[in-house]
C-alpha positions in Angstrom: 37.6 -9.0 -76.7 36.5 -6.8 -79.6 33.0 -6.7 -78.3 34.3 -5.7 -74.9 36.3 -2.8 -76.3 33.3 -1.7 -78.4 31.1 -1.6 -75.3 33.7 0.4 -73.4 33.7 3.0 -76.2 29.9 3.3 -76.2 29.9 3.6 -72.4 32.6 6.3 -72.5 30.6 8.2 -75.2 27.4 8.1 -73.2 29.2 9.3 -70.1 30.7 12.3 -71.9 27.2 13.2 -73.2 25.8 12.9 -69.7 28.6 15.1 -68.3 28.1 17.7 -71.0 24.3 17.9 -70.3 25.0 18.4 -66.6 27.6 21.1 -67.3 25.1 22.9 -69.7 22.4 22.9 -67.0 24.8 24.4 -64.5 25.6 27.2 -67.0 21.9 27.9 -67.5 21.4 28.1 -63.8 24.3 30.6 -63.6 22.7 32.7 -66.3 19.5 32.8 -64.2 21.7 34.1 -61.3 23.2 36.7 -63.7 19.7 37.8 -64.6 18.8 38.4 -60.9 22.1 40.2 -60.3 21.6 42.5 -63.3 18.1 43.2 -62.1 19.5 44.2 -58.7 22.2 46.3 -60.4 25.0 44.1 -59.1 26.9 44.5 -62.4 30.4 43.6 -61.2 29.3 40.3 -59.8 27.2 39.6 -62.9 30.2 40.3 -65.2 32.4 38.1 -63.1 30.1 35.1 -63.5 29.6 36.0 -67.2 33.4 35.8 -67.8 33.5 32.5 -66.0 30.7 31.1 -68.2 32.4 32.2 -71.4 35.7 30.5 -70.4 33.8 27.2 -70.0 32.2 27.3 -73.4 35.4 25.9 -75.1 34.3 22.3 -74.5 30.9 22.8 -76.2 29.8 22.4 -79.8 29.2 25.7 -81.8 25.4 25.6 -81.7 25.2 25.0 -77.9 27.9 27.7 -77.4 25.9 30.3 -79.4 22.6 29.4 -77.7 24.2 30.0 -74.2 25.8 33.3 -75.4 22.4 34.4 -76.8 20.7 33.7 -73.4 23.5 35.4 -71.6 23.1 38.6 -73.7 19.4 38.6 -73.0 20.1 38.8 -69.3 21.7 42.2 -69.9 19.4 43.5 -72.7 16.2 42.9 -70.6 17.5 45.5 -68.2 19.0 47.9 -70.7 22.7 47.1 -70.1 23.3 47.3 -73.8 27.1 47.8 -73.8 27.6 44.5 -71.9 25.2 42.7 -74.2 26.9 44.1 -77.3 30.3 42.8 -76.1 28.9 39.3 -75.7 27.1 39.4 -79.1 30.2 40.6 -81.0 32.1 37.5 -79.8 29.6 35.3 -81.5 30.2 36.7 -85.0 33.2 34.5 -85.8 31.4 31.4 -84.5 28.2 32.0 -86.5 30.1 31.1 -89.7 30.6 27.6 -88.3 27.0 27.1 -87.1 24.2 25.4 -88.9 21.4 26.6 -86.6 19.8 29.3 -88.8 17.4 30.4 -86.1 20.0 31.1 -83.4 22.2 32.8 -86.0 19.4 35.1 -87.0 18.5 35.9 -83.4 22.1 36.9 -82.6 22.2 39.3 -85.5 18.7 40.6 -84.7 19.9 41.6 -81.2 22.9 43.5 -82.7 20.4 45.2 -85.0 18.3 46.2 -82.0 21.3 47.7 -80.2 22.2 49.6 -83.4 18.7 51.1 -83.4 19.0 52.1 -79.7 22.4 53.7 -80.3 21.1 55.5 -83.5 23.9 53.7 -85.4 21.7 53.2 -88.5 24.4 51.7 -90.8 25.2 49.1 -88.2 21.5 48.4 -87.6 20.8 48.0 -91.3 23.8 45.7 -91.8 22.7 43.3 -89.0 19.0 43.5 -90.2 20.0 42.1 -93.6 22.2 39.4 -92.0 19.4 38.4 -89.6 16.8 38.4 -92.5 19.2 36.1 -94.5 19.2 33.4 -91.8 15.5 33.7 -90.8 14.5 33.2 -94.5 16.1 29.8 -94.3 13.8 28.7 -91.4 10.1 27.7 -91.5 9.2 29.9 -88.5 7.3 32.9 -89.9 7.3 34.6 -86.5 11.0 35.3 -86.7 10.8 37.4 -89.8 7.6 39.1 -88.6 9.3 40.3 -85.3 12.4 41.4 -87.3 10.2 43.5 -89.5 8.6 45.1 -86.5 12.1 45.9 -85.1 13.0 47.7 -88.3 9.7 49.5 -88.2 10.8 51.0 -84.8 14.0 52.2 -86.4 12.1 54.1 -89.1 9.7 55.5 -86.5 12.6 56.8 -84.4 14.0 58.4 -87.6 10.6 60.0 -88.2 10.3 58.3 -91.6 6.6 57.9 -91.0 5.6 56.8 -94.4 8.0 53.8 -94.4 7.1 53.0 -90.8 3.4 52.9 -91.5 3.9 50.7 -94.6 5.8 48.1 -92.6 3.2 48.2 -89.7 0.2 47.8 -92.1 2.0 44.9 -93.8 2.6 43.2 -90.5 -1.0 43.8 -89.5 -2.3 42.2 -92.7 0.0 39.2 -92.3 -1.2 38.6 -88.7 -4.8 38.4 -89.9 -3.9 36.0 -92.7 -2.1 33.7 -90.3 -4.8 34.2 -87.6 -2.0 34.4 -85.0 -3.2 36.4 -82.0 0.3 37.1 -80.8 1.3 38.6 -84.1 -2.0 40.7 -84.2 -1.2 42.1 -80.8 2.4 43.0 -81.8 1.1 44.6 -85.0 -1.6 46.6 -83.2 1.1 47.9 -80.7 3.2 49.1 -83.7 0.2 50.9 -85.2 -0.6 52.5 -81.9 3.0 53.8 -81.6 2.8 55.2 -85.1 -0.4 57.1 -84.5 0.9 58.3 -81.1 4.0 59.7 -82.9 1.8 61.7 -85.3 -0.7 62.6 -82.5 -3.7 61.0 -84.2 -5.4 60.0 -81.0 -8.6 58.9 -82.8 -6.7 56.0 -84.5 -4.8 55.3 -81.3 -8.1 54.7 -79.5 -9.5 52.6 -82.4 -6.5 50.2 -82.4 -6.3 50.1 -78.6 -9.9 48.9 -78.5 -9.1 46.2 -81.0 -6.1 45.2 -78.9 -8.2 44.9 -75.8 -10.7 42.7 -77.7 -7.9 40.3 -78.9 -5.8 40.3 -75.7 -8.7 39.7 -73.3 -8.7 36.1 -74.4 -5.7 35.0 -72.3 -3.1 37.6 -73.1 -3.0 39.4 -69.8 0.4 41.1 -70.4 -0.8 42.8 -73.5 -4.3 43.4 -72.1 -2.9 45.9 -69.5 -0.9 47.7 -72.2 -3.9 48.4 -74.5 -6.0 49.5 -71.5 -3.2 51.8 -70.5 -3.1 53.3 -74.0 -6.9 54.0 -73.9 -6.4 55.8 -70.6 -3.6 57.9 -72.1 -5.8 58.9 -75.1 -8.6 60.0 -72.8 -6.1 62.0 -70.8 -5.0 63.8 -74.0 -8.7 64.4 -74.9 -9.3 65.7 -71.4 -12.1 63.1 -70.8 -11.0 62.3 -67.3 -13.9 60.1 -66.3 -13.1 57.7 -69.1 -9.4 58.0 -68.4 -9.9 57.1 -64.8 -12.1 54.1 -65.7 -9.5 52.6 -68.1 -6.6 53.5 -65.8 -8.2 51.5 -63.0 -8.7 48.5 -65.3 -5.1 48.7 -66.5 -3.9 49.0 -62.9 -5.8 45.9 -61.9 -4.4 44.0 -64.9 -0.8 45.0 -64.2 -1.2 43.9 -60.6 -1.9 40.4 -61.9 0.9 40.5 -64.4 3.7 37.9 -63.9 5.9 38.6 -66.8 9.6 39.6 -66.4 8.6 43.2 -67.3 6.2 43.5 -64.3 8.3 46.1 -62.5 8.5 48.3 -65.6 4.8 47.9 -66.3 4.0 48.8 -62.7 6.3 51.8 -62.9 4.6 53.0 -66.2 1.0 52.6 -64.9 1.8 54.4 -61.7 3.4 57.2 -63.8 0.1 57.5 -65.7 -1.8 57.5 -62.4 0.3 60.4 -61.1 -0.4 62.4 -64.2 -4.1 61.6 -64.2 -4.8 62.4 -60.5 -2.7 65.6 -60.8 -5.0 66.7 -63.6 -8.0 65.8 -61.4 -6.5 67.9 -58.6 -6.5 64.7 -56.4 -3.2 65.5 -54.6 -3.4 62.4 -52.3 -3.6 59.9 -55.1 -1.2 61.8 -57.3 1.5 61.7 -54.6 0.7 58.0 -53.9 1.2 56.9 -57.5 4.2 59.3 -57.9 5.9 57.7 -54.9 5.4 54.2 -56.4 7.4 55.3 -59.4 10.4 56.3 -57.3 12.0 52.8 -57.9 13.0 53.6 -61.5 13.6 50.3 -63.4 16.2 51.6 -65.9 18.5 53.8 -64.0 21.4 53.0 -66.4 19.4 54.5 -69.2 20.3 58.2 -68.7 18.0 59.5 -71.4 14.8 57.8 -70.1 15.8 58.7 -66.5 16.2 62.4 -67.4 12.7 62.4 -69.1 11.3 60.8 -66.0 12.9 63.4 -63.7 11.5 66.2 -65.9 8.1 64.5 -65.6 8.3 64.5 -61.8 9.2 68.2 -61.8 6.1 69.0 -63.8 3.9 66.9 -61.5 5.2 68.7 -58.4 4.8 72.1 -60.0 1.1 71.3 -60.8 0.6 70.1 -57.3 2.0 73.4 -55.9 5.1 71.8 -54.4 7.6 74.2 -55.9 10.5 73.1 -53.7 10.5 69.5 -55.1 9.7 70.8 -58.6 12.8 73.0 -58.5 14.9 70.2 -57.0 13.9 67.8 -59.8 14.4 70.4 -62.4 18.0 70.9 -61.2 18.6 67.1 -61.3 17.2 67.1 -64.9 19.5 69.8 -66.0 22.5 68.1 -64.5 21.6 64.8 -66.0 21.0 66.4 -69.4 24.4 68.0 -69.2 25.9 64.5 -68.4 24.1 63.0 -71.4 25.4 65.6 -73.7 28.9 65.0 -72.5 28.6 61.3 -73.1 27.1 61.9 -76.5 30.0 64.2 -77.3 32.5 61.5 -76.1 30.8 59.0 -78.5 31.2 61.3 -81.4 34.8 62.1 -80.5 35.6 58.4 -80.5 33.8 57.9 -83.8 35.6 60.7 -85.5 39.0 59.5 -84.1 38.5 56.1 -85.6 37.5 57.6 -89.0 40.6 59.8 -89.3 43.2 57.6 -87.5 44.9 56.7 -90.9 45.1 60.3 -92.1 48.2 62.4 -91.5 46.3 65.4 -90.2 44.5 63.3 -87.6 46.0 65.2 -84.6 45.1 68.6 -86.0 41.5 67.5 -86.8 41.0 66.0 -83.4 42.4 69.1 -81.7 40.0 71.3 -83.7 37.1 69.1 -82.9 38.0 69.1 -79.2 38.5 72.9 -79.2 35.2 73.5 -81.0 33.4 71.1 -78.7 34.9 72.9 -75.6 33.7 76.2 -77.0 30.3 74.8 -77.6 30.2 73.5 -74.0 31.3 76.9 -72.6 28.7 78.7 -74.7 26.0 76.1 -73.8 26.9 76.4 -70.0 26.9 80.2 -70.2 23.5 80.2 -71.9 22.2 77.6 -69.6 23.4 79.5 -66.5 21.7 82.7 -67.7 18.5 80.9 -68.5 18.5 79.0 -65.2 19.1 82.2 -63.3 16.2 83.9 -65.0 14.1 80.8 -64.5 15.1 80.6 -60.8 14.2 84.2 -60.1 10.9 83.9 -62.0 10.0 80.8 -60.0 11.0 82.6 -56.8 8.9 85.6 -57.6 5.9 83.5 -58.5 6.4 81.3 -55.4 6.6 84.4 -53.2 3.3 85.9 -54.6 1.6 82.5 -54.3 2.8 81.9 -50.8 1.5 85.3 -49.7 -1.9 84.6 -51.4 -2.1 81.1 -50.0 -1.1 82.3 -46.5 -3.8 85.0 -46.5 -6.4 82.6 -48.0 -5.7 79.8 -45.5 -5.5 82.2 -42.6 -9.0 83.6 -43.4 -10.4 80.2 -44.2 -8.9 78.8 -40.9 -10.7 81.4 -38.9 -14.0 80.7 -40.7 -13.6 77.0 -40.3 -12.8 77.4 -36.6 -15.9 79.5 -36.1 -18.0 77.1 -38.1 -16.7 74.1 -36.1 -17.5 75.8 -32.8 -21.0 76.5 -34.1 -21.4 72.8 -35.1 -19.9 71.7 -31.8 -22.3 73.9 -29.7 -25.3 72.7 -31.8 -24.4 69.1 -31.5 -23.6 69.3 -27.8 -26.9 71.1 -27.1 -28.7 68.4 -29.1 -27.0 65.5 -27.2 -27.6 67.2 -23.8 -31.3 67.7 -24.7 -31.5 64.1 -25.9 -30.1 62.9 -22.6 -32.4 65.1 -20.6 -35.5 64.0 -22.5 -34.5 60.3 -22.4 -34.0 60.5 -18.7 -37.3 62.3 -18.1 -39.1 59.7 -20.3 -37.5 56.8 -18.5 -37.4 58.1 -14.9 -40.6 60.2 -15.0 -43.2 59.1 -17.4 -41.9 55.5 -17.4 -42.2 55.2 -13.6 -45.7 56.7 -13.7 -46.9 54.2 -16.2 -45.3 51.4 -14.1 -47.3 52.7 -11.1 -50.5 52.9 -13.2 -50.0 49.3 -14.2 -49.4 48.1 -10.6 -52.6 49.9 -9.4 -54.6 48.5 -12.3 -53.2 45.0 -11.6 -54.2 45.2 -7.9 -57.6 46.9 -8.3 -59.1 45.5 -11.5 -60.7 42.2 -12.2 -58.1 40.5 -14.4 -60.6 37.9 -15.6 -62.4 40.7 -17.5 -61.2 40.9 -21.1 -61.5 44.7 -21.2 -59.2 45.0 -18.1 -56.7 42.6 -19.7 -56.7 44.7 -22.9 -56.1 47.8 -20.8 -53.1 46.2 -19.1 -51.8 45.2 -22.6 -52.1 48.8 -23.9 -50.2 50.0 -20.8 -47.4 47.5 -21.4 -47.2 48.6 -25.1 -47.1 52.3 -24.0 -44.3 51.6 -21.6 -42.3 49.6 -24.1 -42.8 52.4 -26.7 -41.6 55.1 -24.2 -38.6 52.8 -23.4 -37.7 52.5 -27.1 -38.0 56.2 -27.7 -35.8 56.9 -24.6 -33.2 54.3 -25.8 -33.1 55.7 -29.4 -32.5 59.2 -28.1 -29.6 58.1 -25.9 -28.9 54.4 -25.5 -28.0 53.6 -21.9 -25.6 51.0 -23.1 -23.6 53.7 -24.9 -23.2 55.7 -21.6 -22.7 52.7 -19.4 -20.7 50.2 -21.4 -19.3 52.2 -24.4 -19.4 52.4 -28.1 -18.8 48.8 -29.3 -21.6 47.2 -27.1 -24.0 50.0 -28.2 -23.3 49.3 -31.9 -23.7 45.6 -31.3 -27.1 46.2 -29.6 -28.2 48.5 -32.4 -27.3 45.9 -35.1 -29.1 43.0 -33.2 -32.3 45.0 -33.0 -32.2 46.0 -36.7 -31.4 42.4 -37.7 -34.5 41.1 -35.8 -36.8 43.7 -37.6 -35.3 43.6 -41.1 -33.9 41.2 -43.8 -30.5 42.7 -43.6 -27.4 40.7 -42.5 -24.8 42.7 -40.7 -21.0 41.9 -40.5 -19.4 44.0 -37.7 -15.6 44.0 -37.2 -13.8 46.2 -34.7 -10.3 46.7 -33.5 -10.1 49.6 -31.0 -6.9 49.2 -29.0 -7.0 52.9 -28.0 -10.1 54.2 -26.2 -12.3 56.6 -28.2 -13.3 59.8 -26.4 -17.0 60.0 -25.2 -18.0 62.9 -27.5 -16.4 61.2 -30.5 -18.1 57.9 -29.6 -21.5 59.6 -29.6 -20.8 61.2 -33.0 -19.6 57.8 -34.5 -22.7 56.1 -33.0 -25.0 58.7 -34.6 -23.1 58.4 -38.0 -23.7 54.6 -38.0 -27.3 55.1 -36.9 -27.9 57.6 -39.7 -26.1 55.5 -42.3 -28.1 52.3 -41.4 -31.3 54.4 -41.6 -30.4 55.6 -45.1 -29.5 52.0 -46.2 -32.9 50.7 -44.9 -34.8 53.5 -46.6 -33.0 53.7 -50.0 -30.5 51.0 -50.8 -32.5 47.7 -51.0 -29.4 46.0 -49.5 -29.3 42.5 -48.1 -25.8 42.7 -46.6 -24.0 45.5 -44.7 -20.4 45.4 -43.5 -19.4 47.8 -40.6 -15.7 48.0 -39.7 -14.2 50.1 -36.9 -10.5 50.0 -36.5 -7.1 51.7 -36.9 -5.2 52.6 -40.0 -1.7 54.0 -39.3 -2.3 56.8 -36.7 -6.0 57.3 -37.4 -9.2 55.5 -36.5 -11.2 54.3 -39.5 -15.0 53.7 -39.9 -16.1 51.7 -42.9 -19.8 51.1 -43.8 -20.4 49.2 -47.0 -23.6 47.7 -48.5 -24.5 45.6 -51.5 -27.5 47.8 -52.5 -28.5 49.5 -55.7 -26.1 52.4 -55.3 -26.5 55.8 -56.9 -24.4 57.8 -59.4 -25.2 60.9 -57.4 -23.1 59.5 -54.5 -20.0 58.7 -56.7 -18.0 61.5 -54.9 -14.3 60.6 -54.3 -12.6 62.3 -51.4 -15.7 64.3 -50.6 -14.8 67.6 -48.9 -16.9 68.3 -45.9 -18.9 71.2 -47.2 -22.6 70.2 -46.7 -23.8 73.7 -47.8 -22.0 73.6 -51.1 -24.2 74.5 -54.0 -22.5 71.9 -56.2 -23.5 69.0 -53.9 -27.1 67.9 -53.8 -27.1 66.2 -50.4 -30.0 64.9 -48.4 -30.6 65.7 -44.7 -29.2 62.3 -43.6 -26.0 62.8 -45.5 -25.7 66.4 -44.3 -25.9 65.2 -40.7 -23.2 62.6 -41.4 -20.9 65.3 -42.9 -21.6 67.7 -40.1 -20.7 65.1 -37.4 -17.6 64.1 -39.4 -16.5 67.7 -39.6 -17.1 68.1 -35.8 -14.7 65.2 -35.0 -12.2 66.6 -37.5 -12.5 63.6 -39.8 -12.3 63.1 -43.6 -14.9 61.2 -45.5 -14.8 59.2 -48.7 -17.9 58.0 -50.5 -17.9 55.6 -53.4 -21.1 54.5 -55.1 -22.2 53.4 -58.5 -25.4 51.9 -59.9 -26.0 48.3 -58.9 -22.5 48.2 -57.3 -23.5 49.2 -53.7 -22.2 52.1 -51.6 -19.1 52.4 -49.5 -18.6 55.1 -46.8 -15.2 55.5 -45.2 -14.3 58.0 -42.5 -10.8 58.7 -41.1 -10.8 60.5 -37.7 
């Protein structure tokens, strides 16, 4: 009987443990749901589930309870909802006294320290740092203390106490090399980069960024993109835009492969750099493209960062000449800045109220603070209004002058371009008509005469005579040569069957006579006009001729299709390439003194201009050449 009761007790205990495990897993799944909701800014729903989780924690032991609350706070902190995270973390303080898990205790205080730093509440941050350090020192995990030191380093950096900040960063860097821990080295390098950026020492930023790339390239993709990004930033500051573009593209590719929880923020940040870089390069298309990709701002609840981002957008639009959007974003920035100052004022008001709530003159002091604050706001608004009015009229005046200048410039340029296009059109039309006439004369006139000569010779000569046979062979070769010349001047298949069959026939002939493999793709749902078809045929013909003469390519890809509302022609080879052809978004100005173009490329540009197309050429040594035309 006693054994039976003992077995029942054991069974009951095991069942309770099993049930507790199931409940804990359910709570962790709910935390994952909260993380998604917070990311999608569904805060009310997230808070509701959070309250439900906290109610169910009563049945768990202290260590499990603290671990769940820690993970719950991270769901909010990762997306900068610091107030919600702080409320959760403050509820853990009474429980920490009863916990024997030093690591989780230290992590909870570390998060409170982090929030204190963000809120510039230095006494609070310092207090929680000491408490966190106390628990981390009781563990055997050196990474915990290392990361805590880096957190305090950021506090001193924000306070502009640069000597103290540098001392901590260098200590962390030395420790990372002693432990040979790559993750620690990466974090320490990031800290040193932030320090040298703060004091605008770009030489050292570049030095440590290169070290970071070297270490992180061995499997640390998330950090790898960051160090490449920093190198691009340095070269932007140094106005070395070629290097800046190179490292930006590397960082952009690395971010696209990033799978960390911070992917959205990293993508936003790299596109922000892209917008700035291409604006400085006066590449309006790419600047707007990357600026548009930053529109989904990942930390909208962080008003300070948002205001800085909106001011950045205003600057980009101003540099691109879009003064309407620049002014619109500037107004948003000023409104948001005013809102931030109001919130800051409210925080200080609450703080002072709590400090003087036990003093008899509390009401008088509060009223004086409020009155002074209101006066400051009135003075600030008055000054801001005056400055904004002056700024507005200055911008309006500049915009008017620029508009008149641009209008006159473009009107004159439009007339010149129209005249130039008509000249090109007439020259090309005359050339094509002459080609058709000569091709027809060769085929119908000279070709038929040679056929007649061959028939007469065949009927009248002794075909057993070798000289006569050789004569007939020469006549055949002459006829074939005339036929080829006629076909090259104006392929009959282009006139009779259209562009696609003509291109296919051209490719087949070249493949038979060369070692080049062609890959031709096409998707032309809409019919291309005859004059445009001729120009496209000639562009492909000229491009292939250049590839055969200069590129040493073995593969050529030709693609003709549609992209949005435009037709697109792509010709890409795997040849030796040329740094002289690395011209992005080439403007169709074949006579420009700045562009050393050959006759073939000039003909391509002229025909592209005639069909009102835009051309993009990308080429580098041993990387092949890509030609893309939108028309």
